[in-house]
C-alpha positions as CSV (number, residue, x, y, z in Angstrom):
1,M,-16.6,8.6,4.7
2,L,-14.8,11.7,3.6
3,S,-16.6,15.0,2.8
4,D,-15.2,16.6,-0.2
5,P,-12.2,16.1,-2.5
6,S,-9.6,18.4,-0.3
7,V,-10.1,16.0,2.6
8,A,-9.6,12.8,0.2
9,L,-6.3,14.1,-0.7
10,S,-5.8,15.4,2.8
11,V,-5.9,11.6,4.3
12,V,-3.6,10.4,1.3
13,F,-1.2,12.9,0.7
14,D,-0.3,15.0,4.1
15,K,2.1,14.4,6.8
16,D,1.2,10.8,8.5
17,G,-1.1,10.3,6.0
18,V,-1.9,6.8,4.2
19,L,1.1,7.1,1.8
20,E,3.7,7.5,4.9
21,Q,2.0,5.0,6.8
22,I,0.7,2.0,4.5
23,C,2.9,-1.0,4.6
24,H,3.8,-3.4,1.9
25,G,1.0,-5.7,1.1
26,K,-1.5,-3.3,2.1
27,G,-4.3,-1.4,0.1
28,Y,-6.6,1.2,0.6
29,I,-10.1,1.6,-0.1
30,D,-11.3,5.4,-1.0
31,M,-15.1,5.0,-0.9
32,S,-16.0,8.9,-0.6
33,T,-18.3,10.5,-3.1
34,V,-15.4,12.6,-5.0
35,G,-15.1,13.1,-8.7
36,A,-13.0,11.2,-11.0
37,D,-10.3,13.7,-10.9
38,T,-9.6,13.2,-7.5
39,S,-9.9,9.5,-7.4
40,S,-7.1,9.4,-10.2
41,K,-4.9,11.2,-8.4
42,I,-5.4,9.2,-5.4
43,S,-5.2,6.0,-7.4
44,E,-1.2,7.4,-8.8
């Protein structure tokens, strides 16, 4: 689990994060307790 919205965004968008590493046909499930705004940014 991730501690706050900034960490959740970092895991996805930072260098070597999910977006850079995820392969075609794979998914990412975010189970952190962040707000709707952060979840929407990640889902885009």
